[in-house]
Z-matrix of the N, CA and C atoms (Angstrom, degrees):
N
C 1 1.444
C 2 1.528 1 108.93
N 3 1.314 2 115.78 1 133.87
C 4 1.462 3 121.67 2 176.19
C 5 1.521 4 108.16 3 -88.11
N 6 1.324 5 116.34 4 129.49
C 7 1.456 6 120.99 5 177.05
C 8 1.521 7 108.75 6 -105.87
N 9 1.325 8 115.81 7 136.57
C 10 1.453 9 121.01 8 178.96
C 11 1.520 10 110.03 9 -127.75
N 12 1.321 11 115.29 10 158.28
C 13 1.458 12 122.59 11 174.72
C 14 1.523 13 107.11 12 -127.15
N 15 1.314 14 115.98 13 133.21
C 16 1.457 15 121.48 14 -176.59
C 17 1.519 16 110.14 15 -124.98
N 18 1.336 17 115.67 16 154.91
C 19 1.453 18 121.38 17 178.36
C 20 1.518 19 109.78 18 -120.71
N 21 1.318 20 115.41 19 137.11
C 22 1.458 21 121.63 20 169.31
C 23 1.523 22 105.11 21 -103.97
N 24 1.318 23 116.29 22 115.81
C 25 1.456 24 121.79 23 -177.45
C 26 1.524 25 108.07 24 -105.53
N 27 1.339 26 115.73 25 119.93
C 28 1.461 27 119.32 26 179.95
C 29 1.522 28 109.90 27 -132.61
N 30 1.341 29 115.22 28 159.53
C 31 1.458 30 120.09 29 178.27
C 32 1.527 31 109.85 30 -105.95
N 33 1.316 32 116.56 31 -173.89
C 34 1.469 33 121.00 32 -176.39
C 35 1.524 34 112.96 33 -63.53
N 36 1.340 35 117.17 34 -20.87
C 37 1.461 36 121.58 35 178.04
C 38 1.527 37 112.19 36 -93.50
N 39 1.329 38 116.47 37 10.87
C 40 1.467 39 123.67 38 -178.81
C 41 1.526 40 113.28 39 61.94
N 42 1.331 41 116.69 40 26.28
C 43 1.455 42 120.56 41 171.54
C 44 1.521 43 107.48 42 -82.05
N 45 1.327 44 117.28 43 138.98
C 46 1.458 45 122.28 44 -174.68
C 47 1.527 46 110.02 45 -108.04
N 48 1.331 47 115.82 46 134.07
C 49 1.458 48 121.98 47 176.71
C 50 1.523 49 108.59 48 -87.31
N 51 1.326 50 116.67 49 117.26
C 52 1.461 51 121.97 50 178.84
C 53 1.518 52 110.46 51 -110.32
N 54 1.304 53 115.29 52 159.09
C 55 1.465 54 122.97 53 177.06
C 56 1.525 55 108.06 54 -102.41
N 57 1.332 56 116.76 55 128.44
C 58 1.463 57 119.54 56 173.14
C 59 1.519 58 107.61 57 -102.61
N 60 1.311 59 115.44 58 118.73
C 61 1.463 60 121.19 59 -179.71
C 62 1.525 61 107.99 60 -85.58
N 63 1.325 62 116.95 61 128.23
C 64 1.465 63 119.64 62 -177.70
C 65 1.533 64 111.48 63 -76.28
N 66 1.301 65 115.75 64 179.07
C 67 1.472 66 120.58 65 -177.24
C 68 1.523 67 113.12 66 -66.40
N 69 1.330 68 118.27 67 -16.28
C 70 1.456 69 122.04 68 -178.92
C 71 1.526 70 113.35 69 -95.12
N 72 1.321 71 117.84 70 1.66
C 73 1.465 72 120.74 71 -179.74
C 74 1.526 73 109.83 72 -62.32
N 75 1.343 74 117.85 73 138.36
C 76 1.467 75 120.21 74 -177.92
C 77 1.531 76 113.67 75 -66.24
N 78 1.313 77 117.29 76 -28.26
C 79 1.464 78 120.97 77 175.95
C 80 1.522 79 108.72 78 -132.64
N 81 1.301 80 115.94 79 146.02
C 82 1.463 81 122.90 80 178.19
C 83 1.529 82 113.78 81 50.10
N 84 1.331 83 117.11 82 52.35
C 85 1.469 84 118.79 83 -179.97
C 86 1.532 85 111.72 84 -64.04
N 87 1.325 86 114.40 85 148.77
C 88 1.467 87 123.42 86 177.54
C 89 1.530 88 112.58 87 56.19
N 90 1.332 89 115.38 88 39.95
C 91 1.464 90 121.51 89 178.17
C 92 1.528 91 109.18 90 -126.93
N 93 1.319 92 115.32 91 156.92
C 94 1.458 93 121.83 92 173.69
C 95 1.528 94 108.39 93 -93.01
N 96 1.331 95 116.59 94 146.90
C 97 1.457 96 119.25 95 -179.51
C 98 1.515 97 112.45 96 -157.94
N 99 1.316 98 114.14 97 -179.79
C 100 1.457 99 122.32 98 177.24
C 101 1.525 100 109.38 99 -94.64
N 102 1.313 101 115.97 100 167.04
C 103 1.466 102 122.04 101 178.94
C 104 1.516 103 109.06 102 -86.71
N 105 1.316 104 116.20 103 144.25
C 106 1.457 105 120.39 104 177.76
C 107 1.504 106 111.04 105 143.47
N 108 1.321 107 115.38 106 -163.94
C 109 1.448 108 119.49 107 -179.00
C 110 1.508 109 112.26 108 173.55
N 111 1.303 110 114.41 109 -163.77
C 112 1.459 111 122.95 110 -175.29
C 113 1.533 112 111.62 111 -65.32
N 114 1.314 113 115.52 112 139.43
C 115 1.465 114 121.64 113 174.22
C 116 1.520 115 107.48 114 -82.89
N 117 1.330 116 116.13 115 124.72
C 118 1.461 117 120.55 116 -179.21
C 119 1.530 118 110.29 117 -82.45
N 120 1.337 119 115.11 118 163.15
C 121 1.462 120 121.30 119 -179.11
C 122 1.530 121 110.08 120 -55.80
N 123 1.334 122 116.05 121 136.92
C 124 1.469 123 123.94 122 178.87
C 125 1.521 124 113.04 123 62.69
N 126 1.333 125 117.75 124 25.85
C 127 1.456 126 122.61 125 179.19
C 128 1.527 127 108.39 126 -117.45
N 129 1.323 128 116.63 127 137.86
C 130 1.464 129 119.81 128 175.95
C 131 1.533 130 108.71 129 -81.08
N 132 1.320 131 117.57 130 161.13
C 133 1.462 132 119.14 131 176.47
C 134 1.535 133 112.76 132 -57.39
N 135 1.331 134 117.29 133 -40.31
C 136 1.465 135 119.37 134 178.83
C 137 1.529 136 111.45 135 -65.18
N 138 1.313 137 117.00 136 -40.36
C 139 1.467 138 120.02 137 176.93
C 140 1.528 139 110.63 138 -63.52
N 141 1.320 140 116.28 139 -37.74
C 142 1.462 141 120.26 140 178.69
C 143 1.525 142 111.03 141 -64.13
N 144 1.319 143 117.17 142 -42.88
C 145 1.469 144 120.50 143 179.02
C 146 1.527 145 110.47 144 -62.97
N 147 1.320 146 116.97 145 -44.71
C 148 1.469 147 120.24 146 178.65
C 149 1.526 148 110.13 147 -59.04
N 150 1.321 149 117.57 148 -45.21
C 151 1.469 150 121.66 149 -179.62
C 152 1.520 151 111.18 150 -64.90
N 153 1.328 152 116.41 151 -46.29
C 154 1.463 153 120.24 152 -178.46
C 155 1.532 154 111.81 153 -63.54
N 156 1.326 155 118.10 154 -39.80
C 157 1.461 156 119.95 155 178.71
C 158 1.523 157 111.07 156 -65.34
N 159 1.318 158 116.65 157 -34.62
C 160 1.470 159 120.06 158 175.64
C 161 1.531 160 110.02 159 -67.34
N 162 1.332 161 116.77 160 -44.81
C 163 1.468 162 120.85 161 -178.75
C 164 1.530 163 112.23 162 -67.00
N 165 1.322 164 116.76 163 -42.90
C 166 1.462 165 120.28 164 -171.97
C 167 1.524 166 114.37 165 -89.11
N 168 1.329 167 117.07 166 -32.87
C 169 1.467 168 120.43 167 -176.03
C 170 1.525 169 113.59 168 -119.59
N 171 1.338 170 116.36 169 -5.72
C 172 1.464 171 122.20 170 -177.53
C 173 1.532 172 111.55 171 57.00
N 174 1.339 173 115.53 172 41.86
C 175 1.461 174 119.87 173 175.01
C 176 1.522 175 109.05 174 -118.83
N 177 1.324 176 114.80 175 144.82
C 178 1.456 177 121.50 176 177.71
C 179 1.521 178 108.64 177 -96.72
N 180 1.323 179 116.04 178 122.15
C 181 1.456 180 122.18 179 -179.54
C 182 1.517 181 108.12 180 -122.38
N 183 1.316 182 116.08 181 134.29
C 184 1.457 183 121.59 182 174.91
C 185 1.525 184 107.09 183 -84.52
N 186 1.324 185 117.39 184 125.93
C 187 1.471 186 119.67 185 -176.59
C 188 1.523 187 112.08 186 -60.58
N 189 1.348 188 117.80 187 -22.53
C 190 1.466 189 120.30 188 178.03
C 191 1.531 190 111.90 189 -72.27
N 192 1.340 191 117.00 190 -15.32
C 193 1.470 192 120.17 191 179.27
C 194 1.529 193 111.67 192 -88.93
N 195 1.326 194 117.37 193 -3.86
C 196 1.466 195 121.42 194 -178.14
C 197 1.526 196 110.69 195 -91.36
N 198 1.321 197 115.83 196 149.76
C 199 1.461 198 121.61 197 175.72
C 200 1.522 199 107.46 198 -108.10
N 201 1.335 200 117.96 199 104.99
C 202 1.470 201 119.65 200 -176.94
C 203 1.520 202 112.23 201 -75.98
N 204 1.323 203 115.71 202 148.82
C 205 1.452 204 122.90 203 170.57
C 206 1.511 205 108.09 204 -148.64
N 207 1.307 206 116.80 205 157.03
C 208 1.453 207 122.18 206 -177.79
C 209 1.519 208 110.01 207 -121.76
N 210 1.337 209 115.43 208 155.27
C 211 1.454 210 118.97 209 174.86
C 212 1.511 211 109.45 210 -114.48
């Protein structure tokens, strides 16, 4: 089973930042989605979100500032 961690990024007006995947995306092309990705070995979901946000958006997030939830 592949495990992933995703982030919902919102501002003070509760507007949500979504990712639009273009037609060349390797998976789910031309779809809207959340930020995040696969959890690597020996990585917690929060650590994965911090890493993915750095990789995808080039932003530094402190994992203590995140509000975790599970599905």
